[in-house]
KEKE-3310 file (N, C-alpha, C; in steps of 0.2 Angstrom, whole numbers, plus 5000, padded with zeros to 4 digits):
npx = (5065:5053:5052:5063:5061:5050:5055:5064:5055:5049:5059:5062:5050:5050:5061:5057:5046:5053:5061:5050:5045:5055:5057:5044:5044:5055:5050:5040:5046:5050:5060:5068:5069:5058:5064:5057:5049:5059:5062:5049:5048:5059:5056:5043:5044:5054:5048:5038:5043:5046:5033:5024:5017:5014:5005:4994:5001:5008:4998:4992:5002:5004:4991:4991:5002:4997:5002:4998:4984:4968:4963:4975:4980:4979:4987:4999:5003:5003:5012:5023:5027:5030:5043:5051:5043:5044:5057:5055:5047:5056:5066:5058:5051:5062:5068:5058:5049:5036:5021:5023:5013:5002:5007:5010:4997:4990:4997:4995:4981:4979:4986:4977:4966:4971:4973:4960:4956:4963:4960:4947:4949:4955:4945:4936:4926:4933:4927:4922:4934:4939:4930:4931:4945:4946:4937:4944:4956:4951:4948:4961:4967:4960:4965:4978:4977:4971:4982:4991:4985:4985:4975:4974:4973:4982:4986:4992:5002:5004:5010:5004:4988:4973:4960:4944:4948:4960:4954:4946:4956:4963:4953:4950:4962:4961:4951:4957:4968:4962:4957:4969:4972:4965:4972:4972:4979:4986:4993:4989:4975:4977:4987:4979:4968:4975:4981:4969:4965:4974:4987:5005:5010:5022:5024:5015:5020:5028:5018:5009:5018:5023:5012:5009:5021:5021:5008:5009:5018:5011:4999:5004:5010:5000:4995:5006:5005:4994:4986:4983:4994:5010:5025:5038:5037:5034:5046:5055:5050:5053:5067:5071:5065:5070:5084:5080:5072:5081:5089:5081:5078:5090:5098:5093:5082:5071:5061:5055:5039:5027:5023:5025:5015:5004:5006:5004:4991:4984:4988:4983:4969:4967:4969:4959:4947:4947:4947:4935:4926:4929:4924:4910:4906:4905:4894:4883:4869:4870:4869:4854:4851:4849:4838:4832:4826)
npy = (5112:5105:5096:5088:5083:5075:5066:5059:5053:5045:5036:5030:5024:5015:5007:5001:4993:4985:4977:4971:4963:4954:4948:4942:4934:4925:4919:4911:4903:4907:4914:4912:4920:4920:4916:4920:4930:4940:4943:4948:4959:4967:4970:4975:4986:4994:4999:5005:5016:5023:5027:5018:5010:4998:4989:4984:4977:4967:4960:4954:4946:4937:4931:4925:4916:4909:4910:4914:4912:4921:4928:4932:4943:4957:4958:4953:4962:4975:4973:4967:4977:4987:4992:4995:5006:5015:5019:5025:5036:5043:5047:5055:5065:5072:5077:5084:5099:5104:5111:5110:5109:5104:5092:5085:5085:5077:5065:5061:5060:5049:5039:5037:5033:5020:5014:5012:5004:4992:4982:4979:4973:4961:4954:4952:4941:4930:4931:4944:4951:4947:4953:4967:4969:4965:4974:4985:4983:4983:4997:5001:4996:5004:5017:5015:5014:5026:5035:5031:5036:5049:5055:5059:5071:5086:5094:5109:5122:5124:5122:5120:5120:5128:5133:5126:5117:5112:5105:5095:5088:5082:5075:5066:5059:5052:5042:5036:5030:5021:5012:5007:4997:4987:4983:4991:5003:5019:5028:5032:5037:5048:5056:5060:5067:5078:5084:5088:5098:5107:5106:5105:5090:5085:5089:5082:5070:5068:5069:5058:5047:5049:5048:5034:5028:5031:5025:5012:5004:5006:4999:4987:4982:4976:4967:4958:4950:4942:4927:4927:4928:4927:4926:4923:4926:4940:4944:4942:4951:4963:4963:4962:4974:4986:4989:4991:5002:5012:5011:5015:5028:5035:5031:5026:5036:5038:5030:5024:5021:5017:5006:4996:4999:4996:4982:4980:4983:4973:4962:4965:4966:4953:4948:4954:4950:4936:4936:4942:4933:4921:4925:4928:4915:4909:4913:4907:4896:4879:4865:4856:4840:4823:4818:4829:4834)
npz = (5056:5060:5050:5053:5065:5062:5053:5062:5071:5062:5059:5071:5074:5063:5067:5078:5074:5065:5074:5082:5071:5068:5081:5082:5071:5074:5086:5080:5073:5060:5054:5042:5027:5013:4996:4985:4990:4992:4979:4975:4983:4979:4965:4966:4974:4969:4957:4963:4970:4959:4955:4951:4960:4973:4979:4971:4959:4967:4973:4962:4958:4969:4970:4957:4958:4969:4982:4995:5006:5001:5012:5019:5012:5015:5026:5023:5012:5018:5029:5023:5013:5021:5028:5016:5011:5021:5020:5007:5012:5021:5011:5002:5010:5015:5003:4995:4995:5005:5013:5030:5040:5033:5029:5041:5046:5037:5038:5051:5051:5042:5049:5060:5054:5049:5062:5065:5055:5054:5065:5060:5048:5052:5058:5048:5037:5025:5012:5012:5012:5000:4991:4993:4991:4977:4971:4973:4966:4953:4952:4953:4941:4932:4935:4932:4918:4914:4918:4908:4897:4898:4906:4919:4932:4930:4940:4950:4955:4968:4985:4997:5006:5010:5021:5017:5008:5014:5025:5019:5013:5024:5030:5020:5019:5031:5029:5018:5025:5033:5023:5018:5026:5021:5011:5000:4990:4994:4987:4973:4975:4984:4977:4966:4972:4979:4967:4960:4969:4966:4969:4967:4959:4962:4975:4981:4983:4995:5005:5002:5002:5015:5023:5021:5025:5039:5043:5040:5048:5060:5058:5054:5065:5072:5062:5061:5072:5070:5064:5051:5041:5032:5038:5034:5020:5021:5028:5017:5007:5013:5014:5001:4996:5002:4997:4984:4983:4987:4976:4965:4969:4970:4960:4948:4942:4934:4922:4906:4908:4902:4894:4904:4913:4906:4905:4919:4921:4914:4922:4935:4932:4929:4942:4950:4944:4946:4960:4963:4956:4964:4976:4974:4970:4982:4987:4981:4983:4989:4978:4976:4984:4979:4987:4990:4979)
capx = (5065:5047:5053:5068:5057:5046:5060:5067:5050:5048:5065:5061:5044:5052:5066:5053:5042:5058:5062:5045:5044:5060:5056:5038:5046:5059:5045:5036:5051:5049:5065:5071:5065:5057:5067:5052:5047:5064:5061:5043:5049:5063:5053:5037:5046:5058:5043:5034:5047:5045:5027:5019:5013:5016:5000:4990:5005:5010:4992:4991:5007:5002:4986:4993:5006:4994:5007:4995:4976:4966:4963:4981:4983:4980:4992:5006:5004:5005:5018:5029:5030:5031:5050:5053:5039:5047:5063:5053:5045:5062:5069:5054:5050:5068:5070:5053:5046:5028:5019:5024:5007:4998:5010:5009:4990:4987:5000:4991:4974:4980:4988:4971:4962:4974:4972:4953:4954:4967:4956:4941:4951:4957:4939:4932:4926:4937:4923:4922:4941:4940:4926:4934:4952:4944:4935:4950:4960:4948:4949:4968:4968:4957:4969:4984:4975:4970:4988:4994:4981:4986:4968:4975:4973:4989:4988:4994:5009:5003:5013:5000:4981:4970:4953:4940:4953:4964:4950:4944:4962:4964:4948:4951:4967:4958:4947:4962:4972:4958:4957:4976:4972:4962:4976:4970:4985:4984:4996:4985:4969:4980:4989:4973:4965:4979:4981:4963:4965:4978:4994:5010:5010:5028:5023:5010:5024:5030:5012:5006:5023:5024:5006:5010:5027:5019:5003:5010:5021:5006:4994:5007:5011:4994:4995:5011:5003:4988:4987:4982:5000:5016:5030:5044:5036:5035:5053:5058:5048:5056:5074:5072:5062:5074:5089:5077:5070:5087:5092:5076:5077:5096:5102:5089:5077:5066:5061:5049:5035:5020:5022:5025:5009:4999:5006:5001:4984:4982:4989:4978:4963:4966:4968:4953:4941:4947:4945:4928:4923:4929:4920:4903:4904:4904:4887:4878:4867:4872:4865:4850:4853:4844:4833:4828:4823)
capy = (5109:5101:5090:5084:5079:5070:5060:5056:5049:5039:5031:5026:5019:5009:5002:4997:4988:4980:4973:4967:4959:4949:4944:4938:4928:4920:4915:4907:4898:4909:4919:4912:4924:4916:4919:4923:4936:4945:4945:4952:4965:4971:4972:4980:4993:4998:5003:5009:5022:5027:5030:5013:5007:4991:4984:4980:4971:4962:4956:4950:4940:4933:4927:4921:4910:4906:4910:4914:4912:4928:4932:4934:4948:4964:4958:4953:4968:4980:4971:4966:4983:4992:4995:4999:5012:5019:5022:5030:5042:5046:5050:5060:5070:5076:5080:5088:5104:5105:5114:5105:5108:5100:5086:5082:5083:5071:5059:5060:5057:5042:5034:5036:5028:5014:5011:5010:4999:4986:4977:4977:4969:4955:4951:4951:4935:4929:4933:4952:4953:4946:4958:4973:4969:4964:4980:4990:4981:4986:5004:5002:4995:5010:5022:5014:5015:5033:5038:5030:5040:5056:5057:5060:5078:5088:5098:5116:5124:5125:5117:5120:5121:5133:5133:5120:5112:5109:5101:5090:5084:5079:5070:5061:5054:5048:5037:5032:5027:5015:5008:5004:4991:4982:4981:4996:5008:5026:5033:5035:5042:5054:5060:5062:5072:5084:5087:5091:5103:5113:5106:5102:5083:5083:5091:5077:5064:5067:5068:5051:5042:5050:5045:5027:5027:5031:5021:5005:5001:5006:4994:4981:4979:4971:4962:4953:4946:4938:4921:4928:4931:4923:4930:4922:4930:4947:4946:4942:4957:4969:4963:4964:4980:4992:4992:4993:5009:5016:5011:5019:5035:5039:5029:5026:5041:5038:5025:5024:5016:5017:4999:4992:5000:4992:4975:4979:4983:4966:4957:4968:4965:4946:4946:4957:4946:4930:4937:4943:4926:4917:4928:4927:4908:4907:4916:4903:4891:4873:4862:4851:4833:4819:4817:4836:4835)
capz = (5062:5060:5046:5056:5071:5059:5051:5068:5074:5058:5060:5078:5073:5059:5070:5083:5070:5062:5080:5083:5066:5069:5087:5081:5066:5078:5090:5076:5068:5053:5052:5036:5022:5006:4991:4980:4993:4991:4972:4975:4987:4975:4959:4967:4978:4964:4953:4968:4971:4952:4954:4948:4965:4974:4982:4965:4956:4972:4974:4956:4958:4975:4968:4951:4961:4975:4988:5002:5005:5000:5019:5021:5007:5018:5031:5019:5008:5023:5033:5018:5010:5027:5028:5010:5011:5026:5016:5003:5016:5023:5006:4999:5015:5015:4997:4992:4999:5005:5019:5035:5043:5029:5029:5047:5047:5033:5040:5057:5049:5039:5055:5064:5050:5050:5068:5065:5050:5055:5068:5057:5043:5055:5059:5042:5034:5019:5006:5012:5010:4992:4987:4994:4987:4970:4968:4973:4960:4947:4952:4952:4934:4928:4936:4928:4911:4914:4918:4901:4892:4900:4908:4926:4933:4930:4946:4949:4957:4976:4990:5003:5005:5015:5022:5016:5005:5019:5029:5015:5012:5030:5031:5015:5021:5037:5025:5014:5029:5034:5017:5017:5030:5017:5005:4995:4990:4996:4983:4968:4977:4987:4972:4962:4976:4980:4961:4959:4973:4963:4972:4962:4960:4966:4982:4984:4985:5003:5009:5001:5005:5022:5026:5021:5029:5046:5045:5039:5054:5065:5057:5053:5072:5074:5057:5062:5078:5068:5061:5044:5038:5031:5040:5030:5014:5023:5029:5011:5004:5016:5013:4994:4994:5004:4992:4977:4984:4986:4969:4961:4972:4969:4954:4942:4945:4930:4916:4902:4911:4899:4892:4910:4916:4902:4908:4926:4920:4912:4928:4940:4930:4931:4949:4952:4941:4949:4967:4963:4955:4970:4982:4971:4970:4989:4989:4978:4987:4987:4973:4980:4984:4976:4992:4991:4972)
cpx = (5059:5049:5058:5065:5053:5050:5062:5061:5049:5053:5064:5055:5046:5057:5062:5049:5047:5059:5056:5043:5049:5059:5049:5040:5050:5054:5041:5040:5051:5054:5069:5067:5064:5060:5063:5049:5052:5063:5055:5044:5054:5060:5047:5039:5050:5053:5039:5037:5047:5038:5022:5014:5015:5011:4996:4995:5007:5004:4991:4996:5005:4996:4987:4997:5003:4999:5004:4987:4974:4965:4969:4983:4984:4986:4999:5008:5007:5012:5024:5032:5031:5038:5052:5049:5041:5053:5061:5051:5051:5065:5065:5052:5056:5069:5065:5050:5039:5027:5019:5017:5002:5001:5009:5002:4987:4990:4996:4984:4975:4982:4981:4967:4965:4973:4965:4952:4957:4963:4950:4943:4952:4951:4934:4932:4930:4933:4923:4929:4942:4936:4929:4941:4950:4942:4940:4955:4957:4949:4957:4970:4966:4962:4976:4983:4974:4977:4992:4991:4981:4979:4968:4975:4981:4991:4990:5001:5009:5007:5010:4993:4978:4963:4950:4944:4957:4960:4948:4950:4964:4959:4948:4956:4966:4955:4952:4967:4968:4958:4964:4976:4969:4966:4975:4975:4982:4987:4992:4979:4972:4983:4984:4970:4968:4980:4975:4962:4970:4985:4998:5010:5016:5028:5019:5014:5026:5024:5010:5011:5024:5018:5007:5015:5025:5013:5004:5013:5016:5001:4997:5009:5006:4994:5000:5010:4997:4991:4986:4988:5006:5022:5037:5043:5037:5042:5057:5057:5052:5064:5075:5070:5066:5079:5086:5075:5075:5090:5087:5077:5084:5100:5098:5082:5071:5067:5055:5044:5028:5019:5021:5018:5003:4999:5003:4994:4981:4982:4984:4971:4961:4965:4961:4947:4941:4945:4938:4924:4923:4925:4912:4901:4902:4897:4881:4876:4869:4867:4860:4852:4847:4837:4828:4824:4816)
cpy = (5103:5095:5085:5080:5073:5064:5056:5051:5043:5034:5027:5021:5013:5004:4998:4992:4983:4975:4968:4962:4953:4945:4939:4932:4923:4916:4910:4902:4900:4914:4918:4915:4919:4920:4923:4930:4942:4947:4950:4959:4970:4974:4977:4986:4997:5002:5007:5016:5026:5029:5024:5011:5000:4986:4980:4975:4966:4957:4952:4944:4935:4928:4922:4914:4906:4905:4910:4914:4920:4932:4935:4941:4955:4964:4958:4959:4974:4979:4970:4972:4989:4996:4998:5006:5017:5023:5027:5037:5046:5050:5056:5066:5075:5080:5085:5093:5104:5108:5109:5104:5103:5093:5082:5080:5077:5065:5057:5057:5050:5037:5032:5032:5021:5010:5009:5004:4992:4980:4975:4972:4962:4951:4949:4944:4935:4932:4941:4954:4953:4951:4965:4974:4969:4970:4985:4989:4984:4993:5005:5002:5001:5016:5022:5016:5023:5037:5037:5034:5047:5059:5059:5068:5080:5092:5105:5117:5125:5120:5117:5121:5125:5131:5126:5115:5108:5103:5094:5085:5079:5073:5064:5056:5050:5041:5032:5028:5020:5010:5004:4998:4985:4980:4986:5002:5015:5030:5036:5040:5048:5059:5063:5068:5078:5087:5091:5097:5109:5112:5103:5095:5081:5084:5086:5071:5063:5066:5060:5046:5043:5047:5037:5025:5026:5026:5014:5001:5001:5000:4987:4978:4974:4966:4956:4948:4941:4932:4921:4931:4926:4927:4929:4926:4937:4949:4947:4949:4963:4969:4965:4971:4986:4994:4994:5000:5014:5017:5016:5026:5039:5037:5030:5030:5041:5033:5026:5019:5014:5009:4995:4993:4996:4984:4974:4979:4976:4961:4959:4966:4957:4944:4949:4952:4939:4930:4938:4936:4922:4919:4926:4919:4906:4909:4912:4898:4884:4869:4857:4844:4829:4818:4823:4837:4831)
cpz = (5063:5056:5049:5062:5068:5056:5056:5071:5069:5058:5066:5077:5069:5062:5075:5079:5067:5068:5081:5078:5067:5075:5086:5076:5070:5082:5087:5072:5061:5051:5046:5030:5016:5001:4986:4983:4992:4984:4972:4978:4982:4969:4961:4970:4973:4960:4957:4969:4965:4951:4952:4954:4967:4976:4976:4962:4961:4973:4968:4956:4963:4973:4962:4954:4967:4981:4995:5001:5004:5007:5021:5017:5011:5022:5028:5015:5013:5027:5029:5015:5015:5027:5022:5009:5016:5023:5011:5006:5018:5017:5003:5004:5015:5009:4994:4997:4999:5012:5024:5039:5039:5029:5035:5048:5043:5035:5047:5056:5046:5045:5059:5060:5050:5056:5069:5061:5051:5059:5065:5051:5046:5057:5054:5039:5027:5013:5006:5010:5002:4988:4987:4990:4980:4967:4968:4967:4953:4946:4950:4944:4930:4929:4932:4920:4910:4914:4911:4896:4893:4902:4916:4927:4934:4936:4944:4952:4965:4979:4996:5001:5011:5015:5021:5013:5009:5023:5025:5014:5018:5031:5026:5017:5027:5034:5021:5019:5032:5029:5016:5021:5026:5011:4999:4995:4991:4991:4978:4970:4980:4982:4967:4966:4977:4973:4959:4963:4971:4966:4966:4964:4963:4973:4985:4986:4992:5007:5008:5003:5012:5026:5026:5025:5037:5048:5045:5045:5060:5064:5057:5060:5074:5069:5059:5068:5076:5065:5053:5041:5037:5032:5036:5023:5016:5024:5022:5007:5007:5014:5006:4992:4996:4999:4986:4978:4983:4979:4964:4963:4970:4963:4948:4943:4940:4924:4912:4904:4908:4898:4899:4913:4912:4904:4915:4925:4919:4919:4933:4938:4931:4938:4952:4950:4945:4956:4967:4961:4960:4975:4980:4971:4977:4991:4986:4983:4984:4982:4977:4979:4981:4981:4992:4984:4972)
residu = (MET:ILE:VAL:THR:VAL:LEU:LEU:SER:MET:LEU:ALA:LEU:LEU:ALA:ALA:TYR:TYR:ALA:MET:ARG:LEU:VAL:LEU:THR:ALA:ARG:ALA:ARG:GLY:ALA:LEU:ARG:PRO:LYS:GLY:GLU:GLY:VAL:ALA:ILE:GLY:ALA:VAL:ALA:ASN:PHE:PHE:ASP:ALA:LEU:GLY:ILE:GLY:SER:PHE:ALA:PRO:THR:THR:ALA:TRP:LEU:ARG:PHE:ARG:LYS:LEU:VAL:PRO:ASP:SER:PHE:LEU:PRO:ALA:VAL:LEU:ASN:ALA:GLY:HIS:CYS:LEU:PRO:THR:VAL:VAL:GLN:GLY:LEU:VAL:PHE:ILE:HIS:LEU:VAL:GLN:VAL:ASP:PRO:VAL:LEU:LEU:ILE:SER:CYS:ILE:ALA:ALA:ALA:VAL:VAL:GLY:ALA:VAL:ILE:GLY:ALA:PRO:ILE:VAL:LEU:ARG:LEU:PRO:VAL:ARG:ALA:VAL:GLN:ILE:VAL:VAL:GLY:ALA:ALA:LEU:LEU:ILE:ALA:ALA:ALA:LEU:TYR:ALA:MET:THR:ASN:MET:ASN:LEU:MET:PRO:ALA:GLY:GLY:ASP:ALA:VAL:SER:LEU:GLN:GLY:ASN:LEU:PHE:VAL:ILE:ALA:VAL:VAL:ALA:HIS:LEU:PHE:MET:GLY:ALA:LEU:MET:SER:PHE:GLY:ILE:GLY:LEU:TYR:ALA:PRO:SER:LEU:ILE:LEU:LEU:SER:LEU:MET:GLY:MET:ASN:PRO:THR:ALA:ALA:PHE:PRO:ILE:MET:MET:GLY:ALA:CYS:ALA:PHE:LEU:MET:PRO:VAL:SER:SER:LEU:ARG:PHE:ILE:ARG:SER:GLU:ARG:ILE:ASP:LEU:ARG:LEU:VAL:LEU:GLY:MET:ALA:ILE:GLY:GLY:ILE:PRO:ALA:VAL:LEU:LEU:ALA:ALA:PHE:VAL:ILE:THR:SER:LEU:PRO:LEU:THR:ILE:LEU:ARG:TRP:GLY:VAL:VAL:VAL:ALA:VAL:LEU:TYR:ALA:ALA:VAL:THR:LEU:LEU:ILE:THR:ALA:LEU:LYS:LYS:THR:ARG:PRO:PRO:ALA:PRO:THR:ALA:GLU:GLU:ILE)
# end
């Protein structure tokens, strides 16, 4: 019963977000999706549903192709991957068994974090966004590499947490929800944390996907109203991502992903280094003029 109510709320939230996205895009004359956005959404969300993650590789591609200014990255990532992530949440919350109290508590905490984080991101200077996202990409690259080398925590058999572990998990998802607004993915940190606490990694999937599925529409409602966003790109990512998630979840349920992850490591490291170099260049004082020498 609790899960049914949760899924219904998620579907209604997603429908409201989709309506606001379309209306906002129409008001700005941006209703025609970008073809490259469709391709980005399809590829990133297909592998996201298989456990690769979407934020880091998408950031790498956006920077490589120079599709948007760096200050647009948090908004485009959250708003563009929002609806495909909701579909993932609907699928995995329904299919995988986990303690509903833990599930709802972590989701609620992540949403509160996103509500706090989104307005902060929109007011941050570009350099701050570059530094935060660049540092997050370095961490993401390390996590991908650790996964390939079997250095990630194996987890246990639990599908619930009690006492202090429950409190730690909820508080951690509050902070992870806030970081999502910066374009820092929640999947890997959530999976690692819950696995270290002894949870079955499979049981962590509805928690991490459910948290993202609820918080992304909430934060993205603010993002789509900002000027730091490309709505045509966002629409394309949503259109391409939804069928890709369904394909990955119900047709192609697993693939050999090790080689792909190493490719992602290289791409993400490239994006991280270039972001940080760009940010650090802006901190250097201007060269003295001839009159000042």
